N, C-alpha and C positions, 0 to 999 in steps of 0.2 A: 595574453596577447599584447596588452598595453606595454609591459616591460620590454618585450622584444622590439616593439615599434620605437620606443625611446632609445634602446641600445643601438638600433640601426642608425638612428639620427645622430647619436654620439660618434659612431664609427665613421660616419661620413662628414663629421665636423672637421674642417681642415686645421683648425687651431689645436684640437686635441691630438690629431694625427701628427701635427707639427711638434708637439711636446715629445711624443714618442720618437720622432725622427731626430730631434735635438739630442736626446739621450743616446741614441744609437750613433750619431755622428761624434758625440763626445767619447764614446767607447773606441771608435776606430781612429779618430783624429783628435786626441786630447790635447796635444801640445799647441795646436793652432789656436785654440780658444782659451788656453790657460793664461794666467797672469804672466806678462812678459813675452807672450807668443806673438805670432805674426798678425793676429787679429787686433792686437792692442786692446784687449778686453777692458783694461782699467779705464781707458778713455771712452770706449764705446758704451760701457755700462753707465757712466755718469751722464753722458750726453743723452742717452736713451731715457734714463729716469727723468731728466729734466723735461724732455719733450712729452713724455706720457702724462705727467702731472700738469703741464701747461695745457694740454688738450682737455684734461678733466676740468680744469678751471674755466676754460672757454665754454664747455658744454654744460656747466652747472648753472641751472636757472634759479636765480634768486626769487623770482615770483612764485615758482612752484614750491620752494622751500617755505616761504611765508604762509602759504595756504595750509601747511601741515603743522603749524606751531601750537595749535590749541590743545591737543590731546596729550596732556602731561603724563598721565598714567601709562599710556602706550609707549611714549618715548623712554620713560624710566625703565619699563619692562625690557624693551629691546636693548638699550645700552647696558642694563644690569646683566643680562644674559651674555652679551657680547664680550664684556670686559670683566665680569664677575663670576658668573656661573661656569662658563667654559674653563677658566683657570682653576676653579674649585674642583671640577670633575677631574682635571689632570692631577691635582694635588692628591686626591683620593686614590687615583689609579697608580700614581707613582709610589705611594705607600704600599699598595697591594702587589704591584707587578714590576716595580722599578728594578729589582734585582734580576729579573728574567728578560729584560729588554735592553739592547745596546744603548749606552748613555747618549750617543749622538742622535739616535732615533727618538729617544725619550725627550731630548731637547727639541727635536723637530715637532713632536706632538705638542709640547708646551708653546712653541712658536705659533703653531696653528691655532691653539686656544687663545693666544694673546692678540691675534690679528683682528682688524676691523671687519665689518660686514662688506659685502659687495654692493655696488650701486646698480649696475645694468641688470643683472639677473634678478636681484631682489625686486626691483621695480617692475620688470617685465612679467615675472611670475605672479606678483601681486595683482597686476592689471588683468592678466589672463584669467585669474581665478575670481575676479570680481571684488577685490579687496580695496582698502583705503590707499589709493595711489599717492596722493599728496603726503600722507604720513610716511609712506615707504620711502619716498624721495628724501624727505627731511631726515629720517633716521639713518638711511644708508649714507647720505652726505655728511651728516654730523659724525657718524661713526668713523668715516674716512679721515676727517680732520682730527678727531680725538685720538685716533690711532697713531698719528704722527708723534704724539707725546706719551700716550699710555702704553703702546706696544713695547718701545725700548725700556720704559720704566718697569713693566712687568717682567721682561726678559732679564733685567739687571737683578731682580729679586732672586732669580734662579741661578744665573751664572756668576753673579757678583759684579761689582764695578771696580775699576782700577786694575791693578796687576792681576793677571789670570782671568779677568772677566772682560766686561766692556767698559770703556771710558764713557760714562753716561753723559757728562757735560759735552764732550766732543761729539758724541753720537747725536745728541739732540740738536747741536748746532748744524751738523751735516744734514740731518733730516729737515731742519727748517730751511736751509739753503737749497737743498735738492728737491724737496717735496712741497713745503709750505710756500716758499717764494714763487715757484712757477704756478702754483695753484692760485695764489693771490694775483699774480701778474695776468693769468688767464682771465680771472674774474674782472680785473680792471679793463682789459682790452676787449671784453665780451661784446660791448655795445657796438664796436666797429667790426669785429671778426666773427660774431655769432652767425650772421647770415651766410658768410662765405663757407664756414665750416659745416653749417647745416646742409648746404647744397652738396658738399663733398664728404658727408659723414661716413659713407661707406668706405672711403679711402682712409680717412683718419682712424677709423676703427681697425683697419688692416695695419696701419703704422703702429698703433697701440699694441696689438697682439704680436707683431713681428719683433718689437723691442723686448717683450716678455720672453719670447722664444730665444732671442739672443742671450738674455740674462740666464735663462735655464741652461743653455748650452755652455756658457762660460762657467757657471757654477759646477756643472757635472765634469767639465774638462779639468778643473782644479782638483776635484775629488778623485778622478781617474789618475792624474799625474801623481798625486800623493799616495795612492795605493789603498785608500779607504775602502773602496768597493770590493777589492780583492780580499781584504781582511774580513769582511762581514758575511759573505755567503748569501745564498738564496733565501734563507730564513727571514732576512730583514724585509724583503719585499712582501712576503706573506704576512708578517707582523704588521707592516704598515697598512696593508689592505684591510686586514681584520680589525685593527684598531680604529681606522677611519670609519668603517662601516658601523661598528658598535657605538662610537662617539656620535655619529649622525643620528642613529636610532634613538639614543638616550635623549639628545637635545631636542629632537622633534617631539618626542613624547612629553618632555618637560614643558616645552613652550606651549604646546596645545593645551595641556592640563592647566597651566598657569593662566592662560588667556581665558579659559572657561571658568576657572575659579574666581577670576576678577570680573566676570560677567561682561566681557568685551562683546561688542556687536560682531556679527559675522565678518563684516568688512575689516574691523580692527583686529580680529583674531587672525585673519589671513595675513595681514601686514605684519603682525607680531611673529607668527610662525616663520614666514619666509625671510624676514629681515634678521631675526635673532638667531636663526640656525645657520646662516651663511657665513663663509669666511672668504676673504678676497685674495685670489691668486694674483690679480693685477697689481694690488698694493703690496702683497706679501713678498713677491720676488724682488722688486726694487728695494724694499725696506731691508730685506735680509742681506742684500749686497752691501748696504750701508752699516747695518748693525753688526754683522759678523765679519765684515771686511774680506780678507783673503783666507779665511778659515778653510783649510783643505776639506773639512767635513761638511761644507755648505750644501753639496748635492744631497747628502743624507738628511740634513736638517730640513731641506725643502721637500723631501719625498712625501711626508704626510699631506701637505697642502696640495701637492700635485695630484694625489689620489683622491683627497676629499673633494676637490673642485668638480671633477666629472660626476662623482657619486651624488653630490648635492643637487646637481642639475637634473640627473635622471630621476631621483626619488622625488624631488620637489615638483618636477613636471607632472609626474603621476598624481601627486597630491593636488596640484592645481586642477587637474581634470576631475578629480573626485569632489572638490569643492564646487565646481560648476555643476556637476551632476546632482549634488545635494541641493543646490539652490533651485535647479529646475524642478526637482521633486517637490520642494516646498511650495513653489509657485503653482505646480499642478494640483497639489492638495488644497491650496487656498482657492483656486478656481473651482474645484469640485465642491468645496464647502459653500461658495457663493451660489453655484447652480442649485445645490440641494436646498439652500435657504429660500430660493425663489419658488 
């Protein structure tokens, strides 16, 4: 019953429905959103990316981050999984299955594995499950900043740099200008703007998500115009769904076992599991536009993260409820023991 309740919640989520609508619009009206089209996607994308990361900078609380600085083992575990274990899982999978999966989709899975963690859902789920919220805020925020540098670096190891790959120096410069600069600018202006944006946070969140939907639409428009989707067939979608589900299951099992092997407290285990298993669609879509440029296969590269995103929300929401139930059961047993001792 739990899973159906969470599925219903996902179906009624306007943002997830918007992603589906964006892909459908790209199918029927691809030239409007493609590079050089009437939407002028090349300008809209850049402006949108800058706005999104500026808002992230304004909303990022330095005080909350400072509260979570102490737990070094937890931080190393989360960042190690985010930028180390995920790519290693892909490397093993590529060796076993690479010849059976389309190359662009395989690149999409690696891009998913190289992405930073989310901020909002990691923190929200950690809080709802009774986990270490300050540590979750620190790790999710740190992951986002590290991702600006580590994600393109990891991608360059797979696709190469220079001719035929990505120009790493130019890409890092673009990422600093389009992601890091607005993030720092938002932090600098936070003291004056934080109150205003806090009052209208509901609307700024809508702007954030609308920009992501525009980027998704533009990416799929370019893929449709190039004929990439027509060449791949329906098997690609099935492979993307299956691969994302298996990857999520593996990483959740590994993070849970690692946290318990390291004897983390229950609160730290929750933060580790929810932060280390997440991948950011909000950061992934804008970064992909900068890393891969006008690559006609960008829609296919983004497909795994677009599927992984709702999957991680559904599964981790169920896990959060299980953590709460387990904590209630422990409290009940402790109360019974106290009563029995009397």
